[in-house]
N, C-alpha and C positions, 0 to 999 in steps of 0.2 A: 681594535684600541683596548687597554685594559679598565675596567671599573674600578674605581672605588670602592668597598664596601666595609662599614665599622664593624668589626667583625666583633667588637667589645662590646657595642653598643644591641650586639643581638643574642648577648645574654641574658635569660632572664627576660626572655619574651618574645613573641609569633613571628618568626619572618617567613614570607615567602619570595623565591623568586619566579616572575613569568615573565613568557618570553618565546617567542618562533623559534626555530629550529638551529641551530648550530649557533647557537649566542653566550655557549660558558657557562648554564645556569649546573649542570652536573662539575665543572669544573671550579667554583663555586664552592658547590658544598661540599667538594671533599678539601678544598683551603680552609672552609670554616671549624670541618673537624679535627685537621692541622695543625690550626688555630687552637683550639680547645685544648689539646693533646701536648704539644710544643710548649706555645705561649703560655698558659694560664692552667699548665700542667692537672687537668681532669683528667679522671681515669678511666682509661680506654671502657671497662666495663663499667662505667654507667651513660656511654654514649647506646642510645639502641640504634639501627639504621636498618631500615627497611627499602633496601634497593631494587623499585618496582619498573625502572626500565630497561630492555634488552640488550644486548646486544652491540656493540659498536657496529654500524652499518651504513656505507653507503649507495644511493639509487640516485643515478645520473648526478646533479653538484648538489643534490643533501644528504648533508650528513646528519643521521641522527643515532638517539640512544648512545647508548655507551654508561658502565658501573662506574660507581664511587672510587673503588680497588685498580681502576684502569687511571685516574688521575693521583690514586696518592696510596700505599702501601702500610701507613699504617693507621688506614681505617679497619686494614683486617684485625688489627687489637681489639679494635669496640665489638658491642653486644649484635654481629650483622646477623639478624633473626633469618631462619630459614627459609628459602624458596627454593623448594626440590624440583619442582615444573620451570622450560624455561619459557616466562613470557614473549609473547607474539605480537609482533606492531601490528596491530590490526588493520592499518589503512595501507599498507604499504604489501600485506604478506594477504590479504584479501581478493577473491579475482570476482566475489560477487556479492550481494547482498546475505545471501543465506552462510556463506563462510565469511561474513564480518561476523555475523550475529552466533557463531561458533567461536570467534574468536576471544572475542568480547567476552562471551561466561568463560573461557577458558581463563582467559587474564582474573575477570574477577572473585572466580573457585582462590585464586593463587594471593592475590590480595587482601582478600576479606580474610584469610584464616592466618596469615601473617598482621594484620590489624587485632586481631582478637587473640593472635597468643602474646601480642607487646599489649593488650587492656588487660590481661593478668597479669602481667609480670613487668609490670613500667619499672623505668628508668628518670631519673631527673632529665635527660635527653633523650630528644627524638628525631631523627633525621630522616625526611623521606625524599628518597631519587625517582619524579617521575608520577607526580602521583595523580596525573591525570589517567592513567591506567587504571586506576579504581574508582575512577571518577566519571569514567564510560558509561558504569552499571553501578557503582556502588551508592551507596545513601550521605548524601554532603553532610547531613545534621550529623551523621555517629563518626563523622572522619573531622570535623569541627568540632565536637565533644573528646576525640580523643585527641585533637592537638592540643585545645584548652588545658587538659589534666593535665600535661606537663610543663614543667620550669621555662623552659627552652625546647622552643620547634622550630626547626631552621629546615626546610622544605622547599623542590623547586616543582612546576608544572611546565608543557607544552602550552604558549597561549598565541598559536600563530595560523595564515592561513597556507604556510608551503606545503603540505600534505593534505593534498584533494583530489578525489576523484568522481566521478560519476553518478557512487552510490552513497557518496558517507557525508555529505552536507548534513545531513539532518544531524549524524553525530557530532560530527563538526561545533552546533549551533548549541546542541547538548552541552557539547563539553566547555565551553566557553561563556552560557550561559551557569553551567558551574565553580569554572573558574573564578570569574566574576561575584561570584556570592562566599568564595573564600575572601577572598579584595577584600569586600567589603566589611568582611567580619574580624577580620583580621589586623594587627597593628603596626606591625613593621611590613610592609609589600614591595617590591623591586621590582620595574619592570628592565629587564634586559633588554627587548630590541633595539 
C-alpha cells in the first residue's frame, strides 16, 4: 500500500522515516528529493545526500538495503558525499560477535567521516539514507546536532525485528533506543511499518 507523505510540509523541518525492512523508506526518501528538484525547483547543489545503505540485497524473504540512486536517477545531480568503501550490512554478513564488531567499526569510520565532511561544508538540505548504520556505534547527540543545524532534514532508519540472530540481540536493543531518542527529539516522524 502506497503511503501519502506530505513532502511540502517536510520543507523547513526535520523528518525521520522509521520502520521495518522493506517498508519503502528509501523509496520515499528518493521521492522527497525528486519533489524538491522537480516540483519546488530547488537547486540540486543545495541538497546533500549521505547514503549509508548497503547495496540492495535479499536474504530469504527479507529485502534490505538499496541506495537512493536505485530509486531516483535525478538524485545523482545532488551533492552526494563520497563514501569510498562499501557499507557492510553487519547482521546479515557477520558469522559471530567478533566479526559483527569488525563490521560495525568499518561502517562507523565511513559514516562518521561522511558526517564530518558535511559538517565542514553544509547545505540547506540534508538527506540521510539508513542512518542506523551510523547509530550502531556513533554518537546520537552528534548526529542530532548535525540534523538540527540544517534548515531541512529528511532521513530514514531501520526500526524493526526482522533482522536478528543469536549474537546481535544487544545491537538491536541499542539501535532501537537510539532511534527512539531521535524520534523523541525530531518534530516530524513517520512510522512506515
